[in-house]
Phi, psi and omega in degrees: 000319179296320179295319179297317178296323179294318177297319179298317181296318181297318178296319180297315180299322181294316179295317180296318179297318181294316182295318182295318181295315180299318180294317181297315182294316179296318180292318179297318179297321180296315179297315181297319180296317182295315180294321181292330185274353177068030175082018177304144185299316180295321180292324178299320179294319178297317178301316180298318181295314179296322177294324176297317179299321181297318179295320177297318180295319179295316178293326176299315178299320177296317179296322177294323180295318178294322177298314177299320181299318179293316182294330186266001182289153177304325181297321180289332181265007188305319181252018188296317182288333185256350184060023177255156173299165184262185180300319181301316179297316182301312182296321178295318179295320180295321179296320178297316180294320178296324179290321182284337190295324178052052179090356177284179185266117173244124181252150179234130179234131173245143183221140176236140171285127181275134177073014183293321182300315181294323178293318179299320182285325183283326188241000174100159187290324179302313179295321176302318179296324177295320179298314179301316181295319180294314179299318179301317182293320181292320178297317180298326179290327184285335183271170178276161181299329181278352181275156180246129180240142181213160169276112189271320175203203186313298179236027182248149179230162181221144177228139170229144187205151168274132178196142179255001183229115183295334177299321180294322179294316181295320179296319175301315179300321178296320178300316178297313181300315184288327177293318177293321181298333180275001180297128175264120184257125178231137175229119182052043178082356183252135178287132178278127188284335179266098184290156176274142178227174184220144176246141182227139175232135182222163177203155166276136180293126178301150181301129179082357180285151177274176180297317182299316181296319178298315179295322178300320178292316178298323178295319177301317178294322178294317179297323177295321181293317182292326179293325178298303172178165179296163182049041178259157175237131180220122177246117180298138174259111183262000000 
């Protein structure tokens, strides 16, 4: 990802340099031609046309710079390593489901990888990215096709689902926990002795609650699970 961003930045710089150089050459040529022609009507039109082209080139360079800025921003790259949607998508999808539920049961689950920071620091960011990508695939396999999964933050994931049975939700959370626990981690041919685990906290969205309130309750459940011990699952009973 870092290499991709560097390549994108280099391409942007090359385009910007070319557009700026072209604009400067055209504008200088227009001015020189205008001075040499002594204000002739035809020459004036040519100068105006060249000046317009210069302005277009400059505006194009500016537009490209803004496009690069947006594409290279952290928000755009939030789910790049995991190929999952980001937090903004998740919150919008949760709001949509809460609106559609009309009093039905919408559940929110938040999950954090335990010990990810120490693994990332010990074995490098590239290996950490691989762990995130592998975890994302395993979580995606554990959920139903109708459920929504997203990368919520650094090493966190989020799931929202329609369900009328809390036992089904708890079973899903357990599937995720066991799947991550079974991950085999190898770095440069060596098995890593500290396996990655995951903690999960979930809740049913209270009737009439907004997306932020539902996520807040799920986050509370997650904190309680992590405080209990790593690789814990806790589903709030409302």
